[in-house]
N, CA, C and O atoms as CSV, one atom per row, in Angstrom:
chain,resi,resn,atom,element,x,y,z
A,1,UNK,N,N,13.754,-3.952,13.790
A,1,UNK,CA,C,13.351,-2.634,13.368
A,1,UNK,C,C,14.534,-1.978,12.672
A,1,UNK,O,O,15.655,-2.042,13.176
A,2,UNK,N,N,14.305,-1.345,11.516
A,2,UNK,CA,C,15.400,-0.691,10.822
A,2,UNK,C,C,15.993,0.427,11.669
A,2,UNK,O,O,15.292,1.114,12.411
A,3,UNK,N,N,17.283,0.584,11.537
A,3,UNK,CA,C,17.964,1.640,12.266
A,3,UNK,C,C,17.651,2.993,11.643
A,3,UNK,O,O,17.619,3.110,10.418
A,4,UNK,N,N,17.419,4.024,12.467
A,4,UNK,CA,C,17.166,5.346,11.910
A,4,UNK,C,C,18.358,5.872,11.112
A,4,UNK,O,O,18.199,6.774,10.290
A,5,UNK,N,N,19.558,5.313,11.345
A,5,UNK,CA,C,20.738,5.760,10.612
A,5,UNK,C,C,20.975,4.957,9.345
A,5,UNK,O,O,21.935,5.230,8.624
A,6,UNK,N,N,20.143,3.990,9.056
A,6,UNK,CA,C,20.256,3.190,7.837
A,6,UNK,C,C,20.096,4.110,6.632
A,6,UNK,O,O,19.080,4.796,6.517
A,7,UNK,N,N,21.095,4.139,5.718
A,7,UNK,CA,C,20.993,5.049,4.576
A,7,UNK,C,C,19.777,4.779,3.705
A,7,UNK,O,O,19.266,5.694,3.059
A,8,UNK,N,N,19.313,3.558,3.678
A,8,UNK,CA,C,18.133,3.238,2.865
A,8,UNK,C,C,16.875,3.878,3.432
A,8,UNK,O,O,15.888,4.052,2.717
A,9,UNK,N,N,16.907,4.227,4.715
A,9,UNK,CA,C,15.729,4.808,5.349
A,9,UNK,C,C,15.963,6.264,5.748
A,9,UNK,O,O,15.252,6.789,6.605
A,10,UNK,N,N,16.931,6.909,5.149
A,10,UNK,CA,C,17.228,8.295,5.509
A,10,UNK,C,C,16.046,9.192,5.158
A,10,UNK,O,O,15.182,8.826,4.361
A,11,UNK,N,N,16.027,10.360,5.764
A,11,UNK,CA,C,14.915,11.280,5.518
A,11,UNK,C,C,15.186,12.196,4.334
A,11,UNK,O,O,14.395,13.096,4.053
A,12,UNK,N,N,16.293,11.976,3.639
A,12,UNK,CA,C,16.587,12.769,2.450
A,12,UNK,C,C,16.828,11.840,1.279
A,12,UNK,O,O,17.337,10.733,1.448
A,13,UNK,N,N,16.466,12.287,0.106
A,13,UNK,CA,C,16.783,11.525,-1.090
A,13,UNK,C,C,15.706,10.563,-1.517
A,13,UNK,O,O,14.679,10.404,-0.857
A,14,UNK,N,N,15.972,9.917,-2.655
A,14,UNK,CA,C,14.997,9.030,-3.275
A,14,UNK,C,C,14.698,7.767,-2.480
A,14,UNK,O,O,13.536,7.365,-2.417
A,15,UNK,N,N,15.706,7.111,-1.861
A,15,UNK,CA,C,15.357,5.900,-1.106
A,15,UNK,C,C,14.321,6.161,-0.018
A,15,UNK,O,O,13.420,5.348,0.186
A,16,UNK,N,N,14.443,7.288,0.682
A,16,UNK,CA,C,13.477,7.601,1.740
A,16,UNK,C,C,12.088,7.826,1.159
A,16,UNK,O,O,11.099,7.357,1.722
A,17,UNK,N,N,12.002,8.535,0.045
A,17,UNK,CA,C,10.703,8.779,-0.593
A,17,UNK,C,C,10.087,7.470,-1.066
A,17,UNK,O,O,8.882,7.259,-0.931
A,18,UNK,N,N,10.911,6.600,-1.618
A,18,UNK,CA,C,10.426,5.297,-2.079
A,18,UNK,C,C,9.915,4.474,-0.897
A,18,UNK,O,O,8.869,3.832,-0.989
A,19,UNK,N,N,10.653,4.497,0.209
A,19,UNK,CA,C,10.235,3.748,1.394
A,19,UNK,C,C,8.955,4.314,1.994
A,19,UNK,O,O,8.098,3.559,2.453
A,20,UNK,N,N,8.820,5.628,1.994
A,20,UNK,CA,C,7.599,6.244,2.508
A,20,UNK,C,C,6.404,5.860,1.648
A,20,UNK,O,O,5.336,5.536,2.168
A,21,UNK,N,N,6.586,5.897,0.336
A,21,UNK,CA,C,5.501,5.493,-0.572
A,21,UNK,C,C,5.153,4.027,-0.358
A,21,UNK,O,O,3.977,3.665,-0.330
A,22,UNK,N,N,6.168,3.182,-0.209
A,22,UNK,CA,C,5.936,1.760,0.040
A,22,UNK,C,C,5.141,1.573,1.329
A,22,UNK,O,O,4.205,0.775,1.370
A,23,UNK,N,N,5.505,2.297,2.370
A,23,UNK,CA,C,4.817,2.176,3.656
A,23,UNK,C,C,3.362,2.620,3.551
A,23,UNK,O,O,2.469,1.955,4.077
A,24,UNK,N,N,3.124,3.730,2.879
A,24,UNK,CA,C,1.750,4.211,2.720
A,24,UNK,C,C,0.888,3.248,1.928
A,24,UNK,O,O,-0.252,2.968,2.299
A,25,UNK,N,N,1.440,2.743,0.834
A,25,UNK,CA,C,0.705,1.772,0.013
A,25,UNK,C,C,0.481,0.485,0.800
A,25,UNK,O,O,-0.596,-0.106,0.720
A,26,UNK,N,N,1.482,0.046,1.559
A,26,UNK,CA,C,1.334,-1.173,2.361
A,26,UNK,C,C,0.235,-1.018,3.400
A,26,UNK,O,O,-0.581,-1.922,3.580
A,27,UNK,N,N,0.206,0.121,4.085
A,27,UNK,CA,C,-0.859,0.362,5.062
A,27,UNK,C,C,-2.227,0.316,4.384
A,27,UNK,O,O,-3.152,-0.320,4.889
A,28,UNK,N,N,-2.353,0.988,3.244
A,28,UNK,CA,C,-3.639,1.008,2.528
A,28,UNK,C,C,-4.041,-0.395,2.080
A,28,UNK,O,O,-5.205,-0.775,2.205
A,29,UNK,N,N,-3.090,-1.164,1.560
A,29,UNK,CA,C,-3.400,-2.534,1.121
A,29,UNK,C,C,-3.819,-3.420,2.291
A,29,UNK,O,O,-4.710,-4.256,2.143
A,30,UNK,N,N,-3.189,-3.247,3.447
A,30,UNK,CA,C,-3.558,-4.042,4.623
A,30,UNK,C,C,-4.975,-3.694,5.083
A,30,UNK,O,O,-5.725,-4.576,5.502
A,31,UNK,N,N,-5.337,-2.432,5.006
A,31,UNK,CA,C,-6.693,-2.015,5.381
A,31,UNK,C,C,-7.710,-2.570,4.388
A,31,UNK,O,O,-8.780,-3.030,4.788
A,32,UNK,N,N,-7.384,-2.531,3.106
A,32,UNK,CA,C,-8.275,-3.111,2.088
A,32,UNK,C,C,-8.392,-4.623,2.265
A,32,UNK,O,O,-9.471,-5.185,2.081
A,33,UNK,N,N,-7.295,-5.282,2.619
A,33,UNK,CA,C,-7.330,-6.726,2.884
A,33,UNK,C,C,-8.246,-7.025,4.066
A,33,UNK,O,O,-9.058,-7.949,4.005
A,34,UNK,N,N,-8.121,-6.252,5.133
A,34,UNK,CA,C,-8.992,-6.390,6.303
A,34,UNK,C,C,-10.459,-6.264,5.903
A,34,UNK,O,O,-11.287,-7.084,6.299
A,35,UNK,N,N,-10.778,-5.242,5.122
A,35,UNK,CA,C,-12.164,-5.023,4.691
A,35,UNK,C,C,-12.639,-6.161,3.794
A,35,UNK,O,O,-13.773,-6.621,3.923
A,36,UNK,N,N,-11.788,-6.609,2.900
A,36,UNK,CA,C,-12.156,-7.704,1.996
A,36,UNK,C,C,-12.404,-9.007,2.732
A,36,UNK,O,O,-13.375,-9.707,2.445
A,37,UNK,N,N,-11.538,-9.340,3.676
A,37,UNK,CA,C,-11.715,-10.571,4.462
A,37,UNK,C,C,-12.996,-10.481,5.282
A,37,UNK,O,O,-13.750,-11.450,5.374
A,38,UNK,N,N,-13.239,-9.323,5.874
A,38,UNK,CA,C,-14.454,-9.141,6.670
A,38,UNK,C,C,-15.712,-9.281,5.837
A,38,UNK,O,O,-16.672,-9.927,6.258
A,39,UNK,N,N,-15.712,-8.688,4.672
A,39,UNK,CA,C,-16.889,-8.787,3.798
A,39,UNK,C,C,-17.083,-10.222,3.335
A,39,UNK,O,O,-18.215,-10.702,3.263
A,40,UNK,N,N,-15.995,-10.911,3.021
A,40,UNK,CA,C,-16.099,-12.303,2.589
A,40,UNK,C,C,-16.609,-13.187,3.725
A,40,UNK,O,O,-17.426,-14.080,3.499
A,41,UNK,N,N,-16.132,-12.942,4.937
A,41,UNK,CA,C,-16.559,-13.744,6.087
A,41,UNK,C,C,-18.053,-13.601,6.357
A,41,UNK,O,O,-18.688,-14.526,6.863
A,42,UNK,N,N,-18.605,-12.456,6.022
A,42,UNK,CA,C,-20.030,-12.217,6.234
A,42,UNK,C,C,-20.839,-12.389,4.959
A,42,UNK,O,O,-22.014,-12.025,4.903
A,43,UNK,N,N,-20.200,-12.948,3.932
A,43,UNK,CA,C,-20.858,-13.247,2.644
A,43,UNK,C,C,-21.599,-12.035,2.091
A,43,UNK,O,O,-22.746,-12.134,1.656
A,44,UNK,N,N,-20.926,-10.901,2.117
A,44,UNK,CA,C,-21.511,-9.686,1.558
A,44,UNK,C,C,-21.202,-9.638,0.073
A,44,UNK,O,O,-20.095,-9.976,-0.347
A,45,UNK,N,N,-22.152,-9.228,-0.703
A,45,UNK,CA,C,-21.947,-9.093,-2.140
A,45,UNK,C,C,-21.263,-7.782,-2.469
A,45,UNK,O,O,-20.682,-7.130,-1.602
A,46,UNK,N,N,-21.341,-7.411,-3.729
A,46,UNK,CA,C,-20.800,-6.142,-4.199
A,46,UNK,C,C,-19.336,-5.997,-3.786
A,46,UNK,O,O,-18.971,-5.080,-3.050
A,47,UNK,N,N,-18.520,-6.906,-4.267
A,47,UNK,CA,C,-17.144,-7.055,-3.802
A,47,UNK,C,C,-16.326,-5.758,-3.845
A,47,UNK,O,O,-15.906,-5.268,-2.797
A,48,UNK,N,N,-16.097,-5.207,-5.015
A,48,UNK,CA,C,-15.165,-4.083,-5.136
A,48,UNK,C,C,-15.683,-2.830,-4.427
A,48,UNK,O,O,-14.997,-2.287,-3.561
A,49,UNK,N,N,-16.875,-2.370,-4.780
A,49,UNK,CA,C,-17.386,-1.160,-4.132
A,49,UNK,C,C,-17.672,-1.411,-2.657
A,49,UNK,O,O,-17.547,-0.504,-1.834
A,50,UNK,N,N,-18.052,-2.632,-2.325
A,50,UNK,CA,C,-18.304,-2.978,-0.929
A,50,UNK,C,C,-17.053,-2.902,-0.072
A,50,UNK,O,O,-17.092,-2.437,1.067
A,51,UNK,N,N,-15.940,-3.366,-0.634
A,51,UNK,CA,C,-14.674,-3.297,0.108
A,51,UNK,C,C,-14.321,-1.839,0.391
A,51,UNK,O,O,-13.922,-1.501,1.506
A,52,UNK,N,N,-14.466,-0.980,-0.611
A,52,UNK,CA,C,-14.149,0.433,-0.398
A,52,UNK,C,C,-15.141,1.098,0.552
A,52,UNK,O,O,-14.760,1.982,1.319
A,53,UNK,N,N,-16.410,0.684,0.512
A,53,UNK,CA,C,-17.406,1.230,1.441
A,53,UNK,C,C,-17.060,0.859,2.881
A,53,UNK,O,O,-17.254,1.657,3.799
A,54,UNK,N,N,-16.552,-0.347,3.071
A,54,UNK,CA,C,-16.146,-0.784,4.402
A,54,UNK,C,C,-14.829,-0.141,4.812
A,54,UNK,O,O,-14.652,0.225,5.974
A,55,UNK,N,N,-13.910,-0.002,3.875
A,55,UNK,CA,C,-12.548,0.433,4.194
A,55,UNK,C,C,-12.375,1.940,4.345
A,55,UNK,O,O,-11.465,2.378,5.049
A,56,UNK,N,N,-13.229,2.752,3.702
A,56,UNK,CA,C,-12.948,4.189,3.660
A,56,UNK,C,C,-12.760,4.833,5.034
A,56,UNK,O,O,-11.872,5.675,5.174
A,57,UNK,N,N,-13.553,4.481,6.063
A,57,UNK,CA,C,-13.311,5.139,7.356
A,57,UNK,C,C,-11.931,4.808,7.926
A,57,UNK,O,O,-11.288,5.645,8.560
A,58,UNK,N,N,-11.491,3.575,7.689
A,58,UNK,CA,C,-10.191,3.148,8.197
A,58,UNK,C,C,-9.054,3.754,7.377
A,58,UNK,O,O,-8.011,4.108,7.927
A,59,UNK,N,N,-9.251,3.873,6.073
A,59,UNK,CA,C,-8.254,4.539,5.229
A,59,UNK,C,C,-8.109,6.002,5.641
A,59,UNK,O,O,-6.999,6.530,5.703
A,60,UNK,N,N,-9.234,6.650,5.921
A,60,UNK,CA,C,-9.194,8.042,6.386
A,60,UNK,C,C,-8.506,8.130,7.746
A,60,UNK,O,O,-7.721,9.046,7.991
A,61,UNK,N,N,-8.800,7.180,8.625
A,61,UNK,CA,C,-8.150,7.149,9.935
A,61,UNK,C,C,-6.648,6.973,9.826
A,61,UNK,O,O,-5.887,7.600,10.563
A,62,UNK,N,N,-6.224,6.124,8.911
A,62,UNK,CA,C,-4.788,5.926,8.695
A,62,UNK,C,C,-4.148,7.205,8.162
A,62,UNK,O,O,-3.058,7.584,8.591
A,63,UNK,N,N,-4.825,7.868,7.231
A,63,UNK,CA,C,-4.284,9.110,6.660
A,63,UNK,C,C,-4.136,10.186,7.735
A,63,UNK,O,O,-3.116,10.873,7.792
A,64,UNK,N,N,-5.144,10.331,8.579
A,64,UNK,CA,C,-5.073,11.314,9.666
A,64,UNK,C,C,-3.931,10.957,10.617
A,64,UNK,O,O,-3.200,11.839,11.069
A,65,UNK,N,N,-3.780,9.684,10.918
A,65,UNK,CA,C,-2.699,9.236,11.805
A,65,UNK,C,C,-1.334,9.536,11.200
A,65,UNK,O,O,-0.430,10.002,11.894
A,66,UNK,N,N,-1.190,9.269,9.912
A,66,UNK,CA,C,0.070,9.567,9.220
A,66,UNK,C,C,0.417,11.044,9.373
A,66,UNK,O,O,1.565,11.394,9.648
A,67,UNK,N,N,-0.578,11.904,9.194
A,67,UNK,CA,C,-0.335,13.348,9.284
A,67,UNK,C,C,-0.080,13.794,10.724
A,67,UNK,O,O,0.821,14.595,10.976
A,68,UNK,N,N,-0.861,13.284,11.658
A,68,UNK,CA,C,-0.758,13.703,13.056
A,68,UNK,C,C,0.590,13.337,13.670
A,68,UNK,O,O,1.151,14.106,14.450
A,69,UNK,N,N,1.103,12.170,13.320
A,69,UNK,CA,C,2.340,11.679,13.929
A,69,UNK,C,C,3.542,11.874,13.000
A,69,UNK,O,O,4.675,11.566,13.370
A,70,UNK,N,N,3.286,12.383,11.799
A,70,UNK,CA,C,4.337,12.567,10.789
A,70,UNK,C,C,5.084,11.257,10.546
A,70,UNK,O,O,6.309,11.179,10.639
A,71,UNK,N,N,4.309,10.254,10.236
A,71,UNK,CA,C,4.824,8.898,10.064
A,71,UNK,C,C,5.913,8.834,9.001
A,71,UNK,O,O,6.805,7.991,9.091
A,72,UNK,N,N,5.862,9.700,8.003
A,72,UNK,CA,C,6.851,9.646,6.921
A,72,UNK,C,C,8.278,9.813,7.426
A,72,UNK,O,O,9.220,9.470,6.711
A,73,UNK,N,N,8.460,10.323,8.624
A,73,UNK,CA,C,9.812,10.476,9.180
A,73,UNK,C,C,10.471,9.128,9.459
A,73,UNK,O,O,11.688,8.995,9.332
A,74,UNK,N,N,9.694,8.154,9.828
A,74,UNK,CA,C,10.227,6.811,10.092
A,74,UNK,C,C,9.086,5.816,9.929
A,74,UNK,O,O,8.659,5.182,10.895
A,75,UNK,N,N,8.604,5.686,8.718
A,75,UNK,CA,C,7.380,4.940,8.433
A,75,UNK,C,C,7.480,3.445,8.687
A,75,UNK,O,O,6.455,2.773,8.800
A,76,UNK,N,N,8.692,2.910,8.779
A,76,UNK,CA,C,8.856,1.477,8.994
A,76,UNK,C,C,8.919,1.106,10.475
A,76,UNK,O,O,8.852,-0.077,10.809
A,77,UNK,N,N,9.045,2.077,11.361
A,77,UNK,CA,C,9.217,1.763,12.778
A,77,UNK,C,C,7.908,1.277,13.398
A,77,UNK,O,O,6.821,1.737,13.049
A,78,UNK,N,N,8.049,0.333,14.329
A,78,UNK,CA,C,6.870,-0.130,15.068
A,78,UNK,C,C,6.400,0.956,16.029
A,78,UNK,O,O,5.204,1.217,16.156
A,79,UNK,N,N,7.362,1.584,16.704
A,79,UNK,CA,C,7.047,2.619,17.672
A,79,UNK,C,C,7.782,3.884,17.293
A,79,UNK,O,O,8.989,3.825,17.061
A,80,UNK,N,N,7.143,4.990,17.219
A,80,UNK,CA,C,5.728,5.229,17.438
A,80,UNK,C,C,4.879,5.085,16.173
A,80,UNK,O,O,3.654,4.996,16.257
A,81,UNK,N,N,5.518,5.060,15.010
A,81,UNK,CA,C,4.761,5.110,13.746
A,81,UNK,C,C,3.736,3.988,13.620
A,81,UNK,O,O,2.549,4.252,13.429
A,82,UNK,N,N,4.182,2.746,13.724
A,82,UNK,CA,C,3.280,1.614,13.517
A,82,UNK,C,C,2.125,1.590,14.504
A,82,UNK,O,O,0.973,1.388,14.121
A,83,UNK,N,N,2.439,1.796,15.768
A,83,UNK,CA,C,1.397,1.771,16.802
A,83,UNK,C,C,0.428,2.939,16.615
A,83,UNK,O,O,-0.779,2.772,16.786
A,84,UNK,N,N,0.943,4.111,16.269
A,84,UNK,CA,C,0.073,5.273,16.049
A,84,UNK,C,C,-0.853,5.054,14.859
A,84,UNK,O,O,-2.039,5.377,14.922
A,85,UNK,N,N,-0.315,4.507,13.781
A,85,UNK,CA,C,-1.154,4.233,12.607
A,85,UNK,C,C,-2.214,3.201,12.970
A,85,UNK,O,O,-3.383,3.372,12.626
A,86,UNK,N,N,-1.828,2.148,13.652
A,86,UNK,CA,C,-2.763,1.082,14.031
A,86,UNK,C,C,-3.894,1.629,14.905
A,86,UNK,O,O,-5.068,1.486,14.564
A,87,UNK,N,N,-3.545,2.250,16.021
A,87,UNK,CA,C,-4.577,2.716,16.952
A,87,UNK,C,C,-5.392,3.867,16.368
A,87,UNK,O,O,-6.602,3.943,16.583
A,88,UNK,N,N,-4.738,4.756,15.635
A,88,UNK,CA,C,-5.457,5.856,14.991
A,88,UNK,C,C,-6.413,5.365,13.920
A,88,UNK,O,O,-7.527,5.872,13.786
A,89,UNK,N,N,-5.969,4.371,13.159
A,89,UNK,CA,C,-6.821,3.794,12.115
A,89,UNK,C,C,-8.096,3.229,12.725
A,89,UNK,O,O,-9.192,3.469,12.219
A,90,UNK,N,N,-7.950,2.482,13.809
A,90,UNK,CA,C,-9.122,1.868,14.444
A,90,UNK,C,C,-10.002,2.933,15.103
A,90,UNK,O,O,-11.213,2.944,14.887
A,91,UNK,N,N,-9.418,3.816,15.895
A,91,UNK,CA,C,-10.214,4.813,16.628
A,91,UNK,C,C,-10.948,5.761,15.677
A,91,UNK,O,O,-12.160,5.946,15.792
A,92,UNK,N,N,-10.225,6.350,14.754
A,92,UNK,CA,C,-10.851,7.296,13.821
A,92,UNK,C,C,-11.792,6.560,12.876
A,92,UNK,O,O,-12.860,7.065,12.531
A,93,UNK,N,N,-11.389,5.364,12.461
A,93,UNK,CA,C,-12.248,4.560,11.590
A,93,UNK,C,C,-13.589,4.252,12.236
A,93,UNK,O,O,-14.628,4.331,11.580
A,94,UNK,N,N,-13.575,3.904,13.508
A,94,UNK,CA,C,-14.830,3.603,14.204
A,94,UNK,C,C,-15.684,4.860,14.372
A,94,UNK,O,O,-16.905,4.807,14.227
A,95,UNK,N,N,-15.045,5.983,14.677
A,95,UNK,CA,C,-15.798,7.240,14.794
A,95,UNK,C,C,-16.448,7.612,13.463
A,95,UNK,O,O,-17.606,8.029,13.432
A,96,UNK,N,N,-15.715,7.464,12.376
A,96,UNK,CA,C,-16.273,7.779,11.057
A,96,UNK,C,C,-17.372,6.799,10.661
A,96,UNK,O,O,-18.364,7.191,10.048
A,97,UNK,N,N,-17.197,5.520,11.012
A,97,UNK,CA,C,-18.253,4.535,10.739
A,97,UNK,C,C,-19.531,4.929,11.470
A,97,UNK,O,O,-20.617,4.899,10.891
A,98,UNK,N,N,-19.400,5.296,12.738
A,98,UNK,CA,C,-20.573,5.692,13.523
A,98,UNK,C,C,-21.219,6.943,12.928
A,98,UNK,O,O,-22.443,7.021,12.818
A,99,UNK,N,N,-20.401,7.914,12.547
A,99,UNK,CA,C,-20.931,9.152,11.963
A,99,UNK,C,C,-21.643,8.896,10.637
A,99,UNK,O,O,-22.577,9.613,10.279
A,100,UNK,N,N,-21.197,7.872,9.912
A,100,UNK,CA,C,-21.797,7.539,8.614
A,100,UNK,C,C,-22.974,6.576,8.752
A,100,UNK,O,O,-23.574,6.178,7.754
A,101,UNK,N,N,-23.301,6.205,9.982
A,101,UNK,CA,C,-24.426,5.300,10.200
A,101,UNK,C,C,-24.098,3.837,9.970
A,101,UNK,O,O,-25.000,3.006,9.861
A,102,UNK,N,N,-22.818,3.518,9.897
A,102,UNK,CA,C,-22.416,2.118,9.746
A,102,UNK,C,C,-22.339,1.468,11.122
A,102,UNK,O,O,-22.251,2.151,12.142
A,103,UNK,N,N,-22.375,0.160,11.135
A,103,UNK,CA,C,-22.380,-0.596,12.383
A,103,UNK,C,C,-21.066,-0.456,13.145
A,103,UNK,O,O,-19.981,-0.603,12.582
A,104,UNK,N,N,-21.192,-0.166,14.449
A,104,UNK,CA,C,-20.044,-0.149,15.355
A,104,UNK,C,C,-20.490,-0.859,16.625
A,104,UNK,O,O,-21.138,-0.263,17.486
A,105,UNK,N,N,-20.141,-2.124,16.734
A,105,UNK,CA,C,-20.473,-2.904,17.927
A,105,UNK,C,C,-19.169,-3.426,18.523
A,105,UNK,O,O,-18.171,-3.561,17.815
A,106,UNK,N,N,-19.177,-3.717,19.815
A,106,UNK,CA,C,-17.966,-4.120,20.522
A,106,UNK,C,C,-17.240,-5.293,19.856
A,106,UNK,O,O,-16.022,-5.222,19.695
A,107,UNK,N,N,-17.934,-6.372,19.460
A,107,UNK,CA,C,-17.189,-7.464,18.813
A,107,UNK,C,C,-16.446,-7.007,17.549
A,107,UNK,O,O,-15.330,-7.460,17.292
A,108,UNK,N,N,-17.052,-6.119,16.765
A,108,UNK,CA,C,-16.390,-5.617,15.561
A,108,UNK,C,C,-15.184,-4.758,15.924
A,108,UNK,O,O,-14.144,-4.840,15.271
A,109,UNK,N,N,-15.318,-3.936,16.962
A,109,UNK,CA,C,-14.194,-3.105,17.403
A,109,UNK,C,C,-13.026,-3.996,17.816
A,109,UNK,O,O,-11.878,-3.716,17.471
A,110,UNK,N,N,-13.311,-5.059,18.548
A,110,UNK,CA,C,-12.259,-5.980,18.998
A,110,UNK,C,C,-11.604,-6.676,17.810
A,110,UNK,O,O,-10.378,-6.756,17.734
A,111,UNK,N,N,-12.414,-7.177,16.890
A,111,UNK,CA,C,-11.872,-7.846,15.697
A,111,UNK,C,C,-11.034,-6.870,14.876
A,111,UNK,O,O,-9.955,-7.229,14.403
A,112,UNK,N,N,-11.514,-5.655,14.705
A,112,UNK,CA,C,-10.761,-4.652,13.944
A,112,UNK,C,C,-9.446,-4.322,14.637
A,112,UNK,O,O,-8.407,-4.210,13.986
A,113,UNK,N,N,-9.491,-4.167,15.946
A,113,UNK,CA,C,-8.286,-3.852,16.710
A,113,UNK,C,C,-7.237,-4.951,16.547
A,113,UNK,O,O,-6.067,-4.667,16.290
A,114,UNK,N,N,-7.659,-6.193,16.698
A,114,UNK,CA,C,-6.722,-7.315,16.583
A,114,UNK,C,C,-6.250,-7.519,15.144
A,114,UNK,O,O,-5.055,-7.686,14.897
A,115,UNK,N,N,-7.179,-7.505,14.203
A,115,UNK,CA,C,-6.827,-7.754,12.802
A,115,UNK,C,C,-5.933,-6.660,12.239
A,115,UNK,O,O,-4.910,-6.946,11.618
A,116,UNK,N,N,-6.314,-5.422,12.454
A,116,UNK,CA,C,-5.498,-4.325,11.929
A,116,UNK,C,C,-4.159,-4.232,12.654
A,116,UNK,O,O,-3.159,-3.833,12.058
A,117,UNK,N,N,-4.133,-4.592,13.925
A,117,UNK,CA,C,-2.849,-4.651,14.632
A,117,UNK,C,C,-1.925,-5.666,13.994
A,117,UNK,O,O,-0.751,-5.387,13.751
A,118,UNK,N,N,-2.460,-6.847,13.724
A,118,UNK,CA,C,-1.671,-7.898,13.075
A,118,UNK,C,C,-1.179,-7.440,11.706
A,118,UNK,O,O,-0.008,-7.621,11.372
A,119,UNK,N,N,-2.065,-6.852,10.921
A,119,UNK,CA,C,-1.716,-6.466,9.550
A,119,UNK,C,C,-0.795,-5.244,9.497
A,119,UNK,O,O,0.220,-5.270,8.802
A,120,UNK,N,N,-1.135,-4.183,10.218
A,120,UNK,CA,C,-0.362,-2.942,10.129
A,120,UNK,C,C,0.985,-3.029,10.841
A,120,UNK,O,O,1.954,-2.397,10.421
A,121,UNK,N,N,1.046,-3.807,11.912
A,121,UNK,CA,C,2.331,-4.004,12.581
A,121,UNK,C,C,3.095,-5.172,11.958
A,121,UNK,O,O,4.326,-5.185,11.950
A,122,UNK,N,N,2.355,-6.149,11.437
A,122,UNK,CA,C,2.986,-7.345,10.867
A,122,UNK,C,C,3.861,-7.059,9.671
A,122,UNK,O,O,4.966,-7.595,9.579
A,123,UNK,N,N,3.397,-6.222,8.743
A,123,UNK,CA,C,4.247,-5.950,7.585
A,123,UNK,C,C,5.487,-5.173,8.004
A,123,UNK,O,O,6.547,-5.325,7.396
A,124,UNK,N,N,5.366,-4.340,9.040
A,124,UNK,CA,C,6.539,-3.600,9.524
A,124,UNK,C,C,7.546,-4.545,10.179
A,124,UNK,O,O,8.755,-4.381,10.015
A,125,UNK,N,N,7.045,-5.530,10.916
A,125,UNK,CA,C,7.948,-6.531,11.497
A,125,UNK,C,C,8.657,-7.322,10.405
A,125,UNK,O,O,9.858,-7.577,10.500
A,126,UNK,N,N,7.925,-7.708,9.378
A,126,UNK,CA,C,8.526,-8.448,8.261
A,126,UNK,C,C,9.583,-7.593,7.561
A,126,UNK,O,O,10.651,-8.096,7.211
A,127,UNK,N,N,9.298,-6.322,7.355
A,127,UNK,CA,C,10.267,-5.425,6.712
A,127,UNK,C,C,11.511,-5.258,7.576
A,127,UNK,O,O,12.628,-5.229,7.059
A,128,UNK,N,N,11.325,-5.149,8.885
A,128,UNK,CA,C,12.468,-5.020,9.789
A,128,UNK,C,C,13.322,-6.284,9.753
A,128,UNK,O,O,14.550,-6.203,9.751
A,129,UNK,N,N,12.679,-7.446,9.725
A,129,UNK,CA,C,13.419,-8.702,9.624
A,129,UNK,C,C,14.203,-8.789,8.331
A,129,UNK,O,O,15.347,-9.245,8.321
A,130,UNK,N,N,13.600,-8.360,7.255
A,130,UNK,CA,C,14.283,-8.372,5.953
A,130,UNK,C,C,15.480,-7.422,5.971
A,130,UNK,O,O,16.547,-7.755,5.455
A,131,UNK,N,N,15.304,-6.250,6.562
A,131,UNK,CA,C,16.403,-5.282,6.649
A,131,UNK,C,C,17.557,-5.848,7.463
A,131,UNK,O,O,18.717,-5.718,7.073
A,132,UNK,N,N,17.245,-6.473,8.590
A,132,UNK,CA,C,18.288,-7.092,9.423
A,132,UNK,C,C,19.007,-8.199,8.673
A,132,UNK,O,O,20.233,-8.297,8.714
A,133,UNK,N,N,18.231,-9.032,7.987
A,133,UNK,CA,C,18.806,-10.148,7.236
A,133,UNK,C,C,19.750,-9.630,6.159
A,133,UNK,O,O,20.857,-10.144,6.005
A,134,UNK,N,N,19.321,-8.621,5.419
A,134,UNK,CA,C,20.157,-8.063,4.347
A,134,UNK,C,C,21.406,-7.400,4.916
A,134,UNK,O,O,22.479,-7.501,4.323
A,135,UNK,N,N,21.284,-6.727,6.051
A,135,UNK,CA,C,22.448,-6.090,6.678
A,135,UNK,C,C,23.451,-7.143,7.126
A,135,UNK,O,O,24.658,-6.950,6.978
A,136,UNK,N,N,22.972,-8.241,7.665
A,136,UNK,CA,C,23.846,-9.334,8.097
A,136,UNK,C,C,24.574,-9.952,6.914
A,136,UNK,O,O,25.762,-10.263,6.997
A,137,UNK,N,N,23.856,-10.128,5.814
A,137,UNK,CA,C,24.466,-10.721,4.618
A,137,UNK,C,C,25.539,-9.807,4.042
A,137,UNK,O,O,26.545,-10.291,3.524
A,138,UNK,N,N,25.341,-8.495,4.122
A,138,UNK,CA,C,26.338,-7.545,3.610
A,138,UNK,C,C,27.615,-7.578,4.432
A,138,UNK,O,O,28.705,-7.390,3.891
A,139,UNK,N,N,27.494,-7.815,5.733
A,139,UNK,CA,C,28.669,-7.840,6.612
A,139,UNK,C,C,29.511,-9.078,6.400
A,139,UNK,O,O,30.718,-9.060,6.643
A,140,UNK,N,N,28.890,-10.147,5.951
A,140,UNK,CA,C,29.619,-11.418,5.800
A,140,UNK,C,C,30.425,-11.449,4.545
A,140,UNK,O,O,31.096,-12.443,4.266
C-alpha cells in the first residue's frame, strides 16, 4: 500500500489530482469490465448499451461511496478507501437494481461481491506493488 507521506500521493498539487483521476477511472473501468463479463457469460446481446444498463447502478454506488468516504484523500489505499468503494458499490448497486426492477438474486449478489472485490481491490493491490517496486529501485 502506498505510504500516505509519498509525495506522488500527496493531497496537494498535480500528482495527487492525477492519481485521484486515475483511481476514479480505474474503478469505473473495473465496474464496466464486471458488467461486460457478466453480460457475455449470459450471452446477452446489445453489447455497449447493455453493459451500461447493467453497470449504471454499480457506477452510481461507487460514486456515492467515493463521496461518503471522501476516497479522493487516499484513493489508492485498500483500507478504508478500497473496501468502502467495494462494499458501497455492491450494496448501493443492488438497491438501485432492485428499485429499477432489475434482477437481484442471492447468487448474483455473491458473484458481484466476489468479482467486484477482486477487481476494485485488485487494481489497488497492483498499484501498491508497483509503488513499492519503484521506491525500492530508487533507493538502490
